[in-house]
N, C-alpha and C positions, 0 to 999 in steps of 0.2 A: 402271317398275321394279316387281317383284313384292314386295309386303310383306304381312304377315299382315293380313287384313281386305279385301284386294283381291278384286275379282271376276275370275275366270280361266275359261278354257275348255279343256276337255280331254275327249277321247272323245265329242265332239259334243254336250256339254252344259255348262251354266255351273255354276260352283262358287264357294264362299267359301274363300279360302286361310286356313287356320288356323295359329296358331303351332305350331312344331315344336321339340322339344329336340334333334333330330338335324338338323344343318345340310344333311345330304345327302339329306333326305327332305322331300317335299311332302305336307302333310296337306290333303285337299280335302273340304269338306262340301257337300252339295247345298244349293241356295238355300232349299229348304223342309224340309231334313233335320236330324237330330239327331246326337248323338255317335255313336250306334251305326251311323250311315251314313257316317262318315268313312272315306275311302280313303286309303292311304299309297302314294305313288309315289316311287321312288328317282330323283333328278334325272338321274344319268348314264344310267340305263336309258331314261328318258323321252326324253332327247336322242338317244340311239343309235337307238332304234326310230323316233323322229320323222323320221329321214332318209328312210325309205321309207313311214312311216305318219304323216303330219303331225298327225292327230287325236290321236295319243298325247302330243304335246307339251303342255306347260302354258304357255298364252300369255294375255296380258292381254285382258280382255273388259269388258263393261259390263252392268249390271242392265237387263233388258228393261223398257221403258216400257209403260204400259197402252195399249190400242187403243180408239178411240171406240166401236166396236161392242160392247165388253166392258162393257155398262152394265146396271145393275139399280136396286134401290130403297135406302132408308135402312137397313133391316134387314140386307140383304146386306153393306152397307159396314161396319156395326157388327160383323157376324159375322167379317169379314176382320180387323178391328181386334183382336177378342178372340183369334182363332186366331193372329195374328202375335205377340201378347204371350205367349201360352201356349207358343209355340214357342221362346221365348228360353231359352237355357241359359247363354251367356256374358254374364249380365246385368250391366248397368252400375247396380248398386244398392249401398247401404251394406252389406246382408247379401247377398253374392253366393251364398251357399250355398242360399238359398231357391229358386234357379232349378233346383236338381237334387234336392231332397228331396221325399218323398211324403207328409209330414205337415205339420201346422200347429202348430209348437211355441207354448206359452203364453209370455206376455211375460216371466214371471220366469225362464224357461229360457234366455233370452238373456244373463242376467247373467255367467255364466262366458265367454261369447263376447266380451262387451265388456271383461271383465278380460283375456282373451287378446290383444285388440287392442293392449293397452298394455304387453305384455311381449315381449321379444326376447332369448333364445328364450322360447317359451311354457312355463312351468313352473307348472302349476296343481294344487292339491289341492282336489278337490270332495268335501265331506263332508256333503252334504244328507241329510235323513231317508230312511229306507226308503220307497220308492214315489214319491218326488218326481220322478224322471226323470233320474237322473245319466247313464244311457246316452245319452239324447237330447242332454243338455248337452255331454257329451264329444265326441259325433260331430258336433254343430254346429260345434264348433271344428275338428275334423279336416276336415270337408267344406269349411269356409271356407278353411283353409290350402291345401287342394288347388286350389280354384277360383281363388285368388289366385296360384297358381304358386309358393308359398313351400315346398311339399313335393311330392314325386312318389311317396313310398312311406310306408306306415304299418304298424304291428303292434299288435294287441291282445293283451296277456298276461293270462290269466285262468286260474282253476281249470279242470280238464278238463271238468267237467260243465257249464260255461257256454259252451264253444267254439261249439257248434252255434247257440245263441241269439244270441251275438254276430254270427256269420256271417250269420244270417237278418236281424237288425237292419240290418247294413251293406248287405245286398243290397236288402231290401224297402223300407226307409225312406230310405236315403241313397244308393242307386244306386252302391255300391262293391262290386265283385265280389271277395270275398276267399276264400282257401282256408284250410282248417283244418290246423294242423300239430300233430300228436300221435302217439303211437306207432302208432295204427291207420291213420293215413293217410299216413305218411312214405313207404312203399314206392310207393304210387300216384303221389305227388307227384315222386319221384325219376324215374319213368318218363316224366313229362310234360315234363321239362326237358332242355336240352342237357347232355351229359356234362360240359362244361367250366364250367358255371355252378352256383352254390349255389342252393338253394331260396329262400333269403331275398333273393338277387339277382334271380332270374328271375321270381318272383311279387311284384309290387309291393305287394300288400295280403294280409296274413296275420292269422289269428287262431290264436294258439299257446298251448298248455297251458304254463303257467309251470313245472310240475313236469316236463315234457319238456325244456324249454330249459335248466333250471338244471343239468342233469347235466353231469358233466365231459366226456362224449362230445359233447354238442351245443352247449354254451354258447359255445365259442371260435368256432365258425363263425357262430353268430348274431351275436356281437358284432363280428366282422369285417365283416359285411354288414348291420349293424343299420340299419333305416330312420330317416329324419329325425324321425319322430314315433312314440313308443311310448305307448300307453294301458295302464295297469295297473289291472285291476278287483280288488275285494276285497283291496285292498293291505294291510289290517291283518294278513293272513296272511303278509306278507313283512316285518314289522317285525323289528328286531334282537331276538334272544332269547338266552337262556342256551344253553350248549352241549348241554343236555338235548334241546332241540328242533332236531335236526339239519336237518330238512326246511325249517323256517322260516328258519334261518340260511343255508341254501344259497340260498333265494329272495332273502334280503336282499342277499347278496353279488352276485348277478346284477344286482339293481337298482342297486347301487352302481357296478358296472362300466358299466352303461348310462348312469347319470347323470354319469359322469366326463367325458364329451364335453360341454363347456359350450355347444356350439352345437345340441345335440339338443333337441327339443321333447318334453316329458314331462308326462302328465296322469295323476294318481293318483285313484282312486275308492274310497270306502268309506262306509258309513253309521256305522261305529264306529271312528273314528280313534284314539280314546284308550282303551286297555284298562285304564287305572289305573296303568300303569307309565310314569313320565315319560320314562325313557330310551328306551323302545320308541317313544313318540310322536315324540321328537326325532329318532330315527333315520329315521323317514319324512319328517319336515320337512327333514332334511339332504339328501334327494334333490332338493329344490327349490333349495337353496343350502347349500354346506358351513358357512356361518356359523351356520345354524339349529341345528346339531348341539349346540352348547355352551349354547344359551340356556336360561335358567330361565323357562319359560313363565309361571309364576305371578307373576314379578317383572319383566315386560317394561316398558321405558320407552315413552313415547308414540311416539317415532320408530321404535322396534322393532316396536311393534304396527301401526303404519301400514305399515311395510315388509312384514311377514308378511301383513297383510290384502290386499296386492296379489296374493298367490299363493294364499290360503286362503279358501274360502267354506264356511260351515256354517250351514245354515238348517233350523229346524223347520217343520212344516206351519203351525203358528201364526204364525210369522214371515211366511210367504208369504202366508197368508190376510189377515193384517193389512196388510202393506205393499204387496201386489201384486193379489190377487184381488179385493179390495174395489172396486178401479177397473174391473175387467172386468165385475163383476155376474154372474159365472157360476160361483160357487164350487162348486155342486153338480155341475157338469159336469167339474170338475177333480179334486177329491177327494170321494169319498163320505163320508157320515156313518157313523161306526163305532158300532154299538150292541153293547155287551158284555154278555153274560148268563152266569149260572152254572145248570148243570143237575146235580142231585144224585140219587144212588140209594142204596139200603141193600143191603148184602150179603145174599144168601140164606143160610139156615142152612148149606147145603153149602159155600158159598164161605167163610163165616165159619169153619167147621171147618178148611178148607184153610189158611186164613191163620194161625189159631192154631198149627197144627202146624208150619207154615213158620216162624213167628216164634220158636218154641221152638228149632228147629234153628239158626236165624241167631243167636239169643241165645247159644247154647252156643258157636258159632263165634267170636263176639266175645269172650266171657269167657275162652275157652281161650287167647286171645292176649294177655291182660292183662300177663303177665310177660315177654313177648318184646321184642326191640328195636323201636324206633319204626317203622321201615319195615316190619317184619314185622307189627306190630299194625295198621298202616294197610292191609295186604293183607287182614287179616281183616275190617276194616270194609268195604272195597270189595267183597269176596266176599259178605258177608252182605247188603249193600245191593243188590247185583246180583241175587241170588237172590230176595230179597223183592220186588224191583220187577218181576221177570219174572213171578213168580207172580201179582202183583196186576194185571198188564196184561191178561191173558187166560188162559183154560184152555189155549189153543193154545201160548202162549209159556211157560206153566208147564211143560207137558209137554216142550217142546223144552229148557228149562233144566235140568229134572231128568234127562232122558236124556243131556244133554251132560255132566252131572256123574257119571252112572253109567258113562259110557264111559271106559275106560282111556286115559290120556294120558301122553305123555312130554314132558319139557321143564322148564325152571326157571321162576323167578318173573319176572314182568314188570310194569311199572307199568300202572295203569288209571286214566285220568283220567275220572271218573265224569260230569263236566260237559261235556266236550268231545264233544258229540254227533255232530257231523259235521266231520271235519277235512279229508278230501279224498275225491274220488270214487273213487280207487283203493282207498281203505280202507273205502268206504261199506258194502260187503256185510258186512264183519266188524263194523262198528259197529252195523249194523241187527240182526245176529243176536243172539238172546237169549243171555245168560250167555256173553259172548265168551270167546275162548281165554285171555285174560289172567286173567279172573275164575276160570275153571276151574283154571288153573295155581295161583292163590292158594288156591283151595279145596283142591287136592291137597296144598298145604304145610301145611294145617291137619289133614291126616290123612284116612284113608279109613275111618274107623270109623262114619260116619254113613250108609252105604249102605242099611242097612235102613229108616232114617227116609225116605230119598229114595224108596224103593220104595213105602212107604206113601203118601207125597205123590202119587206117580204114580197109585196106585189111587184117590185121592181126586179127582184132576183129571180122569181119563178120563171118568166119568159126567157131570161138568159140561160137558165139551166136547161131548158127545153129546146132552145134554138141554136143559132150559129153565131151569136154575138160575142162568144168567148174567144177573143183574139189570143189570149194567153195559151189556151189549149191548142189553137191552130198553129201557133209558133212551135209549141212542143211537138206536135205531130210532125211538122216539117223536119225538125231536128232529129227525131227518132227515125224517120225514113232515111235521112242522109247517113246516120250512123249504121243502120242495118245495111244499107247499100255498100258501105265501106268495109263491111265485115265485122263491125263492132256489135256488142250485145249489152245494152244500156240498162242501168238502174235509174228509175225516176224517183227522186227523193221528194216526199211531201211532208208538210208539218202536221196535217190533220187527217184523221181517219176518213172523214167524208170526202175530202179532196182526193185521197188516194183511191178510194173506191169509184169515185166519179171519173177520174183520169184513166183507171184501168178499164172501166166499162166502155168508155168512148174509144180508147186505143184498140181494144179487142174488136169493136165494130169496124173501125177504119182500116185495120190491118188484116181483116178476115181473109181477103183475096190474096194476101202476100204470105200466107202460111206462117205467120209469126206467132209464137206462143206468148201470151201475156198473162203474167201471174201477179196477184196482189197479196201482200203480206202486211198486216197491221197489228197494232198492240191489242186489238180485241181478241186475237187468237192466242191460245195457250202455247207455251214453248214447243211442245211436241208437235203441234199442228203446224207451227211456222217451219220447223225443221222438215217436216214431211212434205210441205208444199215446195220447198226449195229442192228437196231431193227428187221430186217427181218432174221437175223442169227438164225436158230433153236436152242433152249436151250436144246434139248433132243437127240442130235446126235453128233458124232465127229465133230470138227470145228477148223478152222485155220483162223486167221486174219492176213493179211499182210498189213502194214500200214507205212506211213511216220510220222515224228514228228509232224504233224498237229494234232495227237491224243495224244501226249505225255504229255500234261500239262493240269491238271484239270479235265480230262474226266474220268468218272466212267466206267470201263470195268470189274470189279471183278465179276459181275453177271454171265458172260458167259465165262470168260477166267481165267486160273490159272497158266500160265507160260509165260515166255518171252524169245525170242531168239534175240540177237543183230546181225543181219546179217551185218550191217555196225556199227562199234564201233563209238560212239559219241566222238567228240574231247573236250567235256565238261563233266566232271564227274557228274555235276549236272543234265544233260540231261539223263545220265544213271539212276540215282535215279528216276527222273520223269517217265521215261519209265517203270521201274520195279514197281513204285508205282501205276500204273494203275490197276495191279492185287493184289499187296501185300498192302492191305488196309483194313480198316474197312468195314465189309459186305462181305468179301471173305469167302465162305462156305467150301472151301477145307482146310483141316488142314495143307496142305503144298503147297507152290508154288515153282516152279523151275525157276531159271534164268540162262541163258546160254550165255557166251561171245564166239562168233565165230570169230576166226582169223587164219591167215595163219602162220605156223611155219617158213616159208621163205618169208613172206611178209613184207618188211622193213616198209612200212607205218603203218601196224598194230603193228609192233614191237615198233616203236617210241611211239605210243599212249599208249600202254600197259605199257611200261617201264616208261615213263615220267609222265603219268597222272593216269591211271586207277588203276594200282597196289597201288600207293600212296593213292588214294581215298579209295580203299578197306581197307588198313591198318588204315586209319583214322576212317572209319565206324566201324570197329571191336573195336577200342579203345574208341570211343566216343558214339557209338550207333546211329550216324546220319552222313550225308554228310555235308561237309563244302564247300561253294562256292570257286572256284578257284579264285586267285587274279584278280582284275578288269582289269589289263593291258593286254588285250587280244592280242593286236598287238605285244607286247613284246614276249608273248608266241608263237605267230605265227612265229616270227623270231627265237626263240629257236627251234621250231619244224623243221622249214626250215633248220636251221644250222645243226641239228641233221641228217637230211636226205641228205643234199647236201655238208656239209663241214666236216662231220666225215669220219671215215674209211669206205670203201665199205664193206658191210657184205660179208662173205663167201657164196659161192654158197650153196643154200638150208638151209641157216641159217638166224635166226632173228637178227635184229640189237640190240645190247646190249649197255648199258650205257658206258661201257668201250671202245666202238668204237668211242665215240665222242672225238673231239679235245678239247684242253685245254680251249680256249675261250668259247666254247659252254658248256663245263661242268661248267665253272664259271658262265655263264648266267643262267644255270639250277639251280645251287646251290642258286643263289640270288632269283630266282622264288620260290623255295621250302622254303626258309627262310621266305618269305613273307607269304606263305601258312601256314606254321607252327605257325606263329604269329596269323593268323586267327583262327587256331584250338584251341589255348590256350584262345583266346577271346571268342570263342564259348563255350568252356568248362565251363568257368567262368560264362558266361551269363546264360547258361541253369541250372547251379547250383543255381544261384540267383533267377531265375524266373520260376522255376518249380512248383511254388504255393504249397509248402509243408505246408504253414500256414493253408491251408484249408484241414481238415482231412476227410478221407473216412467216418468215423462214423458220421460226421456233415452232409454229404450229404445223408447217408443212413437213418438218422433219419427223414429228411424231405421227402424222397422218401417213407418211410413206412407210414408216416401220409397221404401222397397223395394216396397211394395204399389203405389205410383204407377208403378213400372216394370214389375213382374211381374203385377200384378193380385192381388186378394185372394180368399179362398174364395167370397165372394158372386159374384164375377165368373166363377169356374169354374162355379158352379151355373147362372147366367144363360146362359153360353156353351153348356153341355151341353144344357140345355132347348131353347134356340133352334136349335142345330145338328141335334138329333134331330128337332125339328119340321120343319125345312127338308128333312131326309133322309127324312122319313116313317117314323121309327122310334119305336115306342111307348115312352113313359115316363110312369108315372102315380104321383101321390102315394099312398103306401101307408098312411099314418096321419096324420090331421090334427093329432095331439098332438105328433108328432116329425117333424123334417125328414128323412123317409125316402121313397124312391121305389122303384118296382118296374119292372124292364125284362123284359117277356115274352121267353122264349127258345124258344118253340114253333116259329115260322117265321121263319127268318133268310135266306130265299132272296132277298129283294129288298134286303137290306142290302149296301152296297158291300164287297167282299171285304176290303180293308185294315181296315175297321172290324169286320167279322165275326170276323176272326181275333183281335181284341183282346177280344172278348166271351167270357165262360167257356162252356164246353160244359155243356148241361144234365146235372145230376147230379154235376158235379165240384166237391164242396164246397158247392154251392148247391142250393136246392130245384129240382126238376126243371122246374117250371113257370115259374120266373122268377128274376131276380137282384135282390136287395134292396141298395140303395146309399144312402149318405148323404154329403152334402158338409160334414158337421160333424165336427170332431175335438175330443175323443174321440167315438167313433161310437156310436150307439144299438146295443143288443144285436141281434145277428142281421143287422146290416147291414155292408157293406164300405165303407170310406172311399175317396171319389173325390176326390183332390186334383189339383193342376195337373200332377204328374208321374206320375199313374197311367197305365198303358199304354193304357187306353181313351180317356182325355182326350188323350194324346199322339197316338193313332191319329186321332182326330177332327180335331184341330187340324192335324196334318200333311196329312191327306187334303184338307181344305178349302183350305189354302194351295197345295198342289200343283195342285188343280183350277183355282184362281183364276189362278195364274201361267201355267198351260198354256193359259188362255183357253178352257176347255171350255164349250160352249154352254149346257148346263143346269147349270153349277156352282151350288151352293148359296150360295157367297160369290163375289161379283164385285169386280173391282178398280175399277170406276167406278159412280157413282150420281148421280142428279139428282132433286130432289124440292122441292115447295113446302112451306113451313113458316112458322108465325107466330113462330118463334124468332129470325128476322133481319128487319132492316128494309131492308137493302141486299143485292143479290146477293153471295153469299159463297161462296168456293171453299176447301175444306179439302184439304190434302195429308197423306197418311198415310206417314210415313218410317220405314225401319229404319236407324237411325244406328249406326255402329261407331266405337270410340275405341281408340287404342293407349295403354296405360298403361306407363310405363317409368321407370327411375330408382330404384326401390325393389324390387330383386330382378329376376327374369326379366320381360321384356316380356309383357304379357298383352292379350287382346282383350276389350273390353267391347262390349255391344250393348244397345239399347233402342229402343222404338217411340215416335216423336215425332210429334205433330200440329202443323201450323201452317197458314197460309193467308192470304187477304186478302179485303178487302171491295172490291167493284167491280172494280178492275184491279190487277195485280201491280206496276205501275210507278207509277201515280198514286193508288192507293187506300191504305187503312190495312191494315197487316199485323197478324195476330193472334199474340199470344204463345202458346206451347204449351199453357198452362193454360186459356186461353179457348177455344182450338180443341178441346181434348179435352172441355171442358164441352159445347160445342155438339154434338160427335159423340155424347155420351152422352145428352144430354137433349132434343135437338131431336125434335119429333114431326111426322110428315107431316100436312099439312092439305089436300093436293090433288095431283093427278097432273100430270105433264108428258108431252106427246106424244112418242112414241119418236123421231120425226124431229128434234124440237127438242132432245131429250136428246143425240142424237148430234152435232148442230151445236154445242151448248154445250160438249161435251167436246172437239170438234176445236179450238175457239177456246182452250180452256185448255191442251191438250196441246202445242200448237205453241209455247207459252211455256216449256216445261220443259227443263232441261239435257239435251243430247244431241239435240234436235230441230234440223233445219237449216231455214233460211227466209231471207227477205229482210232488209234493213237494219233495218226496224221490229221484226221478230221477234228479230233478234239483240240489239237494245237491250233489249227486254223480258227476253230470256233472261239478260242480264247482271244486270238488276235482281233477277231471281228467284235467280240464283246468289249474289248479294251478301247477300240476306236469309237464304237458307238457311245460308250460312256464319256469318252472325251468330247465328242460332239455335243452331247446333251449337257454335260457340265459347263461347257463354254457357252451354250445358249442360255442356261439358267443364270450364269453370271451376267450376260448381256441383258436379260430381262429384268434382273434386279437393278442394274444401273439405270435402265430406262425408267423403272418405277421411282427410283430415288431422284432422277433428274426432274420429273415432272412434280414430285412432292418436295422440292428442294428446301422450302421454307418450314417444313415440319420435321426437323432433324430428329427431335425426340421421339416422334411417333414411329419413324421408320428405322431408328437406330438398330433395333434387334430383329429386323425383318430378315427372313431367309426365303430363298427359292430353291427347292430341291427337286431334281429330276427323279421321276418314278421309273424304275427299271424292271423288266425290259420294256422298250417301246413297242407299239404295235407295228409290225411289218405289214404294211398294206399291200405293197407291190414291188416287183422286181423288173427292171428293164435292162436288156443287154444290148449294147451298141457295138457292132463289129465294123472296123474300118472297111471301106470299099475294097481296098487292095491290102490284104494282110502282109505284115513285114515278114 
């Protein structure tokens, strides 16, 4: 009978029959192949063609046994063992996902996965700090659900500017080929599917723009074919909101409809789950379970806290370092040390004069609105703040803002949220542009009587733009040079497009002789162009990125940059953290990152922001270990900032505005604002104390990880395998740096390299240095090197090539299936068998196939001697050292004696009796392993008793006998 895991024959070769969701289709995987080599054959067609072409039929077969002549040494046997383990994909391990991912997650990143094991369905809210690795945590869960057969489709919903990054993470790190669904790709996807199928039905893995899906035109089809798992990134932008924020409200209604199916798995991600509005936070929690919608989070009872803690995890870096990284001893490799500095400058006389004249104009705008209705007065505040801020950003943004206000415009008043710096990618260009349309409309409502003053301001800004009077840029250039000299690669953050382009242009000019690459990315560019620009930046030379806030949220920049400089201070401390989090995050290879706040000592605009917001935020971060969102009433804060600038005391010449300069009403408003903020800090402190998931202990995760490594091999095994394989294949690989675990593979002459391996090597000049490829087996990876893990195409190609050569019995194969050697590691003649075992897991969802490499064997003889347990056999295989050679003729004879005892060999009565003894022991070993695997599965799913009650793990017999190794004692008894 053909069942998944059986060895079958078709088209004149042997295959492993894989589980298929379609009962009318056979899925066949080559004996040494991977998922990408699986062939689908329709059963009816196979039988039909089989009448005339018997080789097209799928028939029962057996795994080929080794041959006595296929013999080599101990190193060759070890190489086969490593190759076989690294070929495993359907791994029989507690964390099955590690068989198909290309990174090595840190221990703390497995916590959400362990939480998911105890939920059915999986409803998780991951609210870890910026840069901790929430993407990896979520995709570990997704990959695990896929590999366990619990889901077959998934969708990531995210802001449009993050779609490409998610698609790349899914593909490169988790081997999930997803398509991007948004307005720019929908036409192409429609052409790639059958006319009768929906996109969401035809493509099992999608990354979709939440703003594309939420529209009335698209949401119904998505909901009709919604996958079993949905991951929502930056979910704070989809919290329930007032009717004023229509876009956010539509996103929330979409998520409500998705969550309404109680069987659907849902993972929510954000670093800022609580905006300060309890109702909005509870609206997100209600997506996990409807009961959470009405809870008073500040007054939860112990049972309620425990129930919510099963779904919600929120950890600061301090939590992780204290509870998890201290055990690993590699803190610096996980999170860099952040060194925060301030750099100040003094306005030149020319810029001071420009500021004074702009300030007088803005003051007149504000004062002229004092008698107006509140909302009109607020427009005046925002218009004045916008103009003053644009002028103080750069002479380029000053000119753009002034010209924008001089240009005739039509239209009425619209609201301007001065702190909401980046809301959506679709609006990013408008937000980046100086003096946005809303501000210009508000300016028009104040009258057109100030055009002459605006022309005067333009005449003052133009010579600064062309000359050397911009001391802000001079200070920036000085800091950039220092950073580059110290080996850092900075990102210069600007508020406005015109400022970014101006800074990038001047930096390129100034750094031309220093061979520094300067790249500029702004919201004017579409998402694809932004990504291409960043990808083109060379990773092996000094580099500077000048960017607006279109890159400040969710984008990974830590691979190429290690410092930030805030050319324009953000008016929201959360934005400051988002910017710095682009480099200070998991995967940063520099031990230290630097962050610099650039501001003017005599710039009142900077003074207000530093005094009122940023210093307070820094104090909170030091005390709490994370940033806390500013209170949601942004418009009130805008009034506070306007009051501080326009109704406090005028600062002294060449002095920054201080809090003591504020008038009494402004100080009172500011105190109220800080009181609300302080309340948020206490709420955040209490929340993170409750939901840091200290109930899950590091040793609990480490135990499961060790068992997984025992099946799949750890990163050190990957390193040893690659070094040994390349030595046997005569391919050069050399240590590149004694201080770091980095190696260099020359790419000059590849003519002698076997073709399957050569195709997996990068071509010279394609993203690597032309003379070589720098790699590392350590994750996070040192700068300038590429991570080589068990699922890297190069490692896969090596392992598969060695396995195929060994199974084919190629004469000069680097890895052979048989070996014989003398060693001091044994006192009795010992035989080791290398087995590939398969198990069928059933009773807890669809049946799945598990695989592992098992070693066993015996001392003296298989019937009368002592049998070795798998642990002892593996230890011998890994640790035994050769101490003498055995003649080739004797090797062949020893192997003949062993092979005639293995299942599948025919012989006389004595051989059959020994064969039965071997069968009995192999069954005992596999049944014991099946029981251990079942217990391991039950242990990690301990809270889902009903789901796993009827689960079974059955070994499939016989196992594949991959290899035989004979160890003779150096001096026989």
